[in-house]
N, C-alpha and C positions, 0 to 999 in steps of 0.2 A: 658718556651716554650710557646707562644701564644697560647689562646684557639681557637678551631674552631669554625667557624660561624654556625649558625642555617640556613637549606636550606628550609626556610619556605614559598617561592614562589612557589616552585615545589608542595610542600606538600599542602599546602592551594589549589591551582587548582586541584591539583588529588584528594582530598578529597571533594572540593565543587563539582567537577564533578560527581563525584561518588554519592555523596549524593541527587545531582540533578534528576540522573536516576533513584535512588530508588524510590524518592519522586513522579516521573510521572506515572513509570513503575506500582508501586504498587497500583496505583489508589488514591493513596493521596490527589494528585494535584486538579483531578477532583471532589473528595467530596469537598474539601475547595472552590476551584474556578470553578465551574459547566459550565462557559463558555468553559472553556479551552476542554471539551470533552474527549474522549477517548486517551490515549496517544499511539503514535506512537516510537516501539524502534528505529527505523531506521533512524527518522527524519533527524538526524544532522550527519548523519552517512557519511563520505567524500569517503569511498571507495566506496558506494552504489553511492554517485553522479559523481567518475570518471566512473565506468561501464556504468551510465546511460549516460554521455557524449560521451563516445564512439559508443555506441549505438546510440546515436543522428547523429553522424559525419558518420557512415556506412549506417544506414537504413531511418535518418529522420525522428526517431521516439525516443520517452523517454520508456524506460519499465517499466510495472506496473503503479504504481500510483507516480512516482516518483516525487517530485518537485523542484522548481528552486533553493529553501533552500539547499536541499543536494547537487545539480550541484555547488552552488557556495563555499558550504563545500571543495568541493573536488576539485573545484580551488584554494581556499586558503590555501589548505594543498601543493598543486604544488608549488605556489609561495614562502609559508614558507620554502620548503625545497629546492627550486632553490636558495634563496638568502640569506637565515640562515642555517636552520639543519631542522630534525625532530623534530619539535617543538609538534606536535600533539602526537607523541610515547611518549614523556618525559612529556606533562604536561595534557592530555585529554583523552588519550585512557585508557578505563576502564580494559582492558586486559592487558594494561601495569601495572596497579596501583596494579591489582592480582599478578601479575610477580615479582615485587619489595614486597609486601607481603611476598609471598612464598620466597623467598632470607631471609626474617627475620625471618621467620618462622623456615626455615631450622637452621638459626644459634642459634635461641633459642632452638632448640628440641636437638642441636649438631649433625645434622647429615653432615657427609664429603660430600662434593660438587664432582660430578664427571666431572674430566677434560677431554674434547673434544681433541684428537689431531690434528694437523695442516691439515694432510688429511682427516680425518674425519668431521674435520671443512670445508673444501672445498666441501667435497662431500653432507655434509648433507644440505649446503645453496641452494644446486639446487632444493631442494624440493618447496620450496616457489616460485621459479619462473615457475615451473611445473604445481604449483596448479593456478598462476596468470594466465597462458594461459589458463586453463581448464575454471576458471570460469568465463573469459572475453569472451571467444569463445561460453560458453553455454549460456550467458546472450546475446549477440548480436545475436546469432541464434532464440533464443527463446522469446526475448524482456521481460524476466522474471529474477528477480535477483537471480541468482542461487547461489550467496555467501550465501542467507538466510538458504540455506539446510544444511551449515556444520557449518556457524558462532557461535562459541562458546557464543559470548556475545548474539546475537540475542536468541539463544536457553534458556538460563536461564534467559534472559528478559521478555520472553512471556512465561517465565513456562512449556516450550518444547510443547506449543501449536501453534506455528507459523507454516509459511512454511517451515518444517524442513522435513529432513529425519534423523529419530529416532538415526540411528545406525551411520550416519554421526556425528551428532550433538554430540552424547555421546563421540563416539572417540575423537572429538575435544576439547570436556572437560576434558577429561582424558590425554590428552596431557598438556593442559595447567595446570593442577594440578600437576600430577604426575612427568611429566618430569622436568617442571617447578619448583617443589622443588627440582629436584638432580642436574639440570643444569641452571645457570643463564639466564634469558630470553630465554629460550629455544624456545619458541613459536615466540617470536620477532625476534631471530636471522634466527630461520631454516623453519619457516612454516606461518608465516604471508605473504598472497600476497600483503597487502598494504605495508609493509616493504620493499617486492621486488620493489613495484613502488617508492617509497621513495627513495630506493638507488640508482636506477637507475636516477632518476632525479639529483640526486646528480653530477653525469657526464653530466650534461645538455648540454655542448659543444659536446660532443660525439652523442647525440640524434640531434642536428641542422644538424651536419653532415650527420645521417641517414635521417633525414627528407628530405635534399636537393638531396642526392641520389635517393630517392624515386620520388620526382619530376623531377630530370632528365629523371629517367626512364620511367615516363609518357609521358613526351615530346620525348622521341624516341620511343613511341607505345608501349612499353614495358608495359602491364598492369598487374600487379601481384594482385592476390586477397589480401584483407586487413589481411587476415590470415599470409601471410606471412611477412606482416609488424608487425604484433602482435607477431609472431617468432622472428624475428628480434631485435624487443625491451626486449624480456624475454631473449634471448641468448646474446644480448650486454651486458644486465645490469650485468648477470650473470657472463661474463668473465671480465667485469671491476671489480667488485666488489671482485673477488676471485685474481685476477693475477694483479691489478692497487691497488685497494682499500685505497687509497689516494687522494681524492678530495680535490681540492684546491681553488674551484670557488666561494664558498660562503662568503659573506661579514662578517659574523661571525664566530669565531671558540673559541676553549679553547686554551688561551697562556701560556707559562710557561716562568718565568723566571730561566735559567738553573743555574747562579750563585748562586741565592740563594736556590736553590731547594737541598736538603740533600739527596734526594733518600730515605726517610723514608718509603715510599710505602703506606701510609695512603691513598692516591688518588685514587690507584690501588684497594685497598681492599673495598673502597665505591663505584667503576664505576660499576653499574648493568651489563653493557657488558662484563665486567673483560677487558677493552683497559689497556695497559702497560702505563698509564699514565706518569709515571717516567722517561719512558725510551725517551719519545719523547722531539724532539730537537725545541725549539721556540715554535710550535704550534703543537696541537693534529688532524691530517690529517685522523684519521681513518673514515671508511664509517660508523660505529657502531654510531658514537657521533651523540648525539640527543642535546647536548647542555643542559644536565639537571640540571648542576650544582650541583653535588654532589662531583665531584672533590676539587672544588672550596672552597666548605662550608667546605673538610675534611683539607685542607692545613692550618696548624697552623701558618706558616710563610707567608701566603698568596703570595704565590708565584704563583699560578695558578688562573687566573681570564679569563673573557669572554672578547675578545678584536675582533678588526678591523685586525686582520691578521699581525700583525708586525712580524718583523721575531725574533725580541728579546723583551722581556718583562720585565722590571726593576722592582724590588718589591716596589723600594720607589716610582713610579708612580702606583702603585695598589690603594694606599688610595686615591688620587686623583680622580680616576677612577673607584671608588668601587660601583658606581652605576649601573655600567653596568652589574653586577650580577644578577639585577632585568630585564636587557633589554629581555631575552628571553621570562621570563613569560611575561612581559607587550606586546610584539608583537603577543605572542598567542593570548591575550585576544582582543588586536585589530583587527586581522586578523578575529577571530571566530565575532565578533560583525559587522564588516565590510562584511564579506560574510552573515551574518543574516539580513544586512539592503537590500545588493544586492538581497538576493533571496525572500524577501518580496516587491522590488521595480520593479525588472524584472522577467518576466517569458517566458521560451522556450514553445514553441508548444510541448505536447506530440506527435501528429502526423502531418504531414505537406504533405499532398498527394495530387497527381493532376493527372487528367485522361482526354484524349479526346481532348487534345487543338491544335488546327489546325492554321496555319501559319496566321497571322494576326488577330487573335482573341483576343479582349481587353477585359477583364473580369472585373466586378465589385465586391464590395466585401460588405456583409450584416453583420454584425456583432450582437451576442445576447448573453447575460449574464444569469447567473441564471439558466443553464440548469443542475439540481445538479445528472442528471442519466450519466452526461459525466463526471466519477470519475476517469477513469484508462483509461489504454492503450485498454483493450478489450473492453469496452463500448466506446471508443474514434472509434475505428475501426466498431463496430456496427453502429455508427451514419454514418461514410464515406459510409457505406452499403447502407442506407437507402437513403443517398443524391446522390449515383451513379444511381438511379433508377427516377432521377427527373431530367427531359429534362433540360436541358442549364446548367446545374449543372457542375462544371469542378474541381472543388477544395475545400479542407477543411483543416481547422488549428482546434485543439483543444487544449485549455488551462484547463487542469483538476484541477489546483488548485483555480482559480476562476470560474470554470465551464462554461467558457466561448468558444462559436466556433465563426469562420469566414468562411464563406461561399462564395468561386468565383465561378461567374456566367456570362453567356453571355448576356446582356442586349437585344441581339436581339431576344432572344429566352423567356426570362423568366424576371422575375421581384423580387424586395424584398420581396414584399407582399405574393405573389406566395410561395416563400421559406420560408417565415415565418407560411405561411397555412401548408406546408407538415412538418414542425418540430412540430408544434402544436399537442399534444395529447388529444384529447378530454376525459375528466374525470369524474366520479361520486365520491362522497365517502358519505357513510351513517354516520352520527354522534350518531343516536338513533332509536330504533324502537318505533313508536307511538302506543298505542292501538288502533285497529279500531273501538271498540266500543264505547270508551269514545272519540276518534277524530277521527270522519268518512271522514273531509275535513282538507285538510293542505291549507296554503297560500304560494302563489309562488312571493316572490321578486325577481327582476333583477336587478343586480349591473353590471358597467362595470370596468374593471380593466386592467391595464396596467401591463409588465413585468411578465407575466404567460405563460411559454413556456414549464415548466418541469410538470411530471404528478402529481409530489409530492408536487407541489405548492399549488392543489386546496387540498390534504391532510391534510397540513399543516393549511391552511386558515382555513377547516372547523374544525380542533380540537381546534381553536381558542375559536369556540361557546361552547365548552364543560363546561365551568367553571363559562358561563354567566347565568343570571338568565332568561332569554328569550329562551323558549322551539325552539331549532332550530334542525331539525332533519336529513338533509343531503344537500349537495351542489353538483351540477353539471356545468361543463363548455362546452362552444361551442365557436368555432373560429369565430374571427369577429375583427374589431379594430375599438375600444378596445374589450378585450375578453369578451365573455358572461358569467357570472356566476348566476346560479340561487341558491337562497336559501329557501328552504322548511321549513317550520314553523309553528309553531301553530297559530291557525286563530284569537287567541283573543291578541298572542303575538304584542306590537308596532312595526311598521316598521318603524325606526328612522333612518333619514341618518348619523346623526350625528355618532351615535351609528357602524353604518357598517363603515363610513368613519374612524373612530378611530380604529377600528380592522384591517380592509385591511391595515392601514398605519403603524402597529407596525413594528418595526424592529427584534424583536424576539418570537419564540414561546418556552415558558418553559413550558418542560412536566416533570411531577412528577411522579415514579413508585419505588416501592420497597426501599423508602428512599433514591432514588437517581434522582437528578435533571438534565436534559439535556437542553441545551438551543439551538435552532436551527435559526440561521440568517434567516430572512425574507425580500425580497424586493419587494414586490408588491406596486402597485400606484394607490389609489382609484380614478376613474374619476366622476364616478356619479350612482345614481339609478335611474332606469326608474321610470315614474309615474304610468304607470298601472299594475295593481296587480292582478295574476289570482290565480285560485284555481286547486287542483288535489285531489284525492279521495285515502284515506290512503292506499287503499287495489293496487292503481294503482300505488302508490310512492314504495310500497314496493316491486312491483314488478319490477318497473323501477330499484332501486339500487340493485336487486341480480342479480349475475353475475353467471348463471348455467354453469354445467359441464356435459359433454356430452362425454361418448365413448362405441361405440358399436363394437363388434366382429367379427372376421374372424375364420374361421377353414378350415382344410384340410378333405376334404370327399372321399371317391372312387366313380371313376365316370367309368365304363368300366373297362379297364385295366390299367388308369392312376388315380391319385389324383388330384383333383383340389380344388382352394380357393373358398369359399363359404362365403358370408355373414352370421352369426346366425339367423338374424334376417329373412332371406329368408327360413332357414333350417330347424326353427321350425316354421313359419309361419303355421297356423292352427291347432296347438298343442295345449294345456292347458297350459298357461304361468302365473305366479307369481311374485308378487314385493315385496322383503324383503325391509321393510322401516326403517328408523333410523332418528327419528326428534331430531335435535339439533342444537341449535345457532351456535354452533360453525364451521358450514359446510357454513359461510360467510365471515368466520376470514381468512386472509390472510395465516397466518401460515399452517392452514388446508389445506387449499383449492393448496397449492403449493405441498401439499403430495398426492394429489387425484389421479394424474397420475400413483404414484408406487404403490398405492392399487390396481387401476384398471387394471395394468399390470398382479399385483401378482394373481387376481382374474381371469383374462383372459385365463389361462391356464387350469381353468375347464372346462371342455365338459358341455354343457347346461347352462353357462352363457350367456346369450344375452349381456348384457350392463350394465353401471354405467353413475348415472346420480344425479347431485343435483338440485333440485326444490324448490319452495316454495309451500307447501302443502296447502290442504285444509282449516287448520287453520291460512294458511301466515306465519308458519315456518319454515324455512330452514331445508333441510331434503335430506337424502340419500336415495337412490332408488338401488337395483340390481335387475336387471329383467332376471328372469330365466325360464327355463322347465326342464322337465325329460331328464337325470337321474340326473341333478342337485337339490338340496335340499336344503331349509331353514338352517338346520343342519348342513350339509357340507358346505355351504357360512359362516355361523357364526364362523363354526370352523377354515377356513381360514381367517377369519378377525383377529380373535384374537391369531394369532401364534406370537410367539415371533420375528419369521424371517419370511421376506417375500422374494419370489422367484422372481427377476426380471429378465425378456430377454431383453436384449439390441438390438439396432439396427442391430450390425455386428452377431447377434445370440448367442451372451456370455451370459450366466446365470450367476448369482450372489446371493447368500444370504446375505440380509441386515436385519438390525434391523428394526421392524416395526415403521412406522412413527406415525400412529394415534392408541389410545388407544380405544377397547370399553368395555363396563360394562354392558350395557342392552342390553339384545337381541331386534332385531327388530320386528316388526308387519308385519304377511304375508298379502298381498291383493291379490286375483285373479288381474291379467292385465287388464282384458277386465272392469273391473269397474272403472280404473283410463284412460280409453282412451276416 
């Protein structure tokens, strides 16, 4: 008897894919190649791409930060299933690889497999279609990838720290591991919603008929909700899988020479889906077949091979066409590369919104790139909300992959320059704090730059100066064409135009922190440096760069037979008031300033606390001040500030205890409020 072949093409792709996933999600790739940045476990997920595509067709927008790469991966999977088979399931899916390992583990542990009867098999197969309906419905209605909440791969790849629901993820992982150990490919056959899509796409002719019926119904004025179409897709897929189960429209199938076959059963033992390959007549037409090649590799007589669907496969022809056993793996790689190329070349808009367009109105478009704040569905909708307030703007498209927006406007009402001005966010960024005593004056150099629309552009530009040998203390931007950027630097430092130009035109910002290197792409264009050089006092500069926080509170007080809301500033006017001050450089750092509203909310519950502020104090240092009057005391305020849990009251009146967001180690200093007025 001839020796069995090795199925190395499948194993190479499976293990290669799994190794690549571990390489990226472990952070090793980012350490070796810092330019790659943080990994995204969902970056190449075809199921996420198909969900996003469904959302795009229904709502005209993409969920979350879905990219065109994911969309194209989903399309590539659909093309593979329609033309060939479930190649992703066989060669790339990490869960499929784990399921195959569990089969080997069970055999190694000599655990007897659980056999699923025909009736139970048909009943269990409905689960993946019900799950598919639920996931797609929730994704479309929320514009968030709902599958992340329960996807076992995503949960493990993120260390159970992603956008998951813990109990759902634990159940999913448990099903994959425990039931996969007892029943061959349990997850793939009965639970996987992507498997439901793939199996349904195998019956693509029936789906074409369903689409035609839907189109005819719309022509007749029967406008059914998209939910009905989704339901019909799922029901049709389940019924075809269970009661037909033999798709015959794929270009490639497993074919068998019935005369050469001795019914030894080795092919059946190797099939991960327990398909009865030995009993097939001419071709294996099972809906579960993935063209994985395990049966062809197992057959010692070469009676089984990959073919183009002939009714009869002769063993003597197998040697001539033995290369066909590599074809599924080759097609998998080609489709993956094609999807990757298409995803990098073409980009679908995350949102494509229009409003208030009247008959006869002709819109013009202004395109702006480099808006790093436009990075997901939520930020895209926030950008659209801003543009809706601009007179003459009637359309917005956003492309989060390239951080690009297209704004449609009525040229009779506004123009591109006005829109650019509305998009532009004036900004300031302090690089370092000069000593007012040693450096009482700073020099102001004015630059003109292009392609600076995003607020973060100025921050990144400012960060470039941190490793330079000339003291630069801060930068600020102001809208103009080109944009005005003021650089505040040491008066003795040379204002060299060539130096500024080189920094502004750098293609990337390299930042190092905690042995981690991050590279951020830059896209600014240097235009010129103004000849005039101005000066500013260091004290004025520090005040100019400081962003103060201010919150003053209301309270409920009796007034006759009722209770009224009054400002505490008014209630305690004329009474002795005090300020508890904490001087700390942290109170101008974004990580801390973002937490100040929570601290303020927590303190506002205490009667007598009038307000919370951040200021530059008399020492020109950032300081937090809590203003209070009796019955509040400095001791009680300190107790509140150092609690492990803060009590936060939300707008709907709900109260929650949350972990303290700022740690205080040194008690503050108390001043009479009158001294600070």
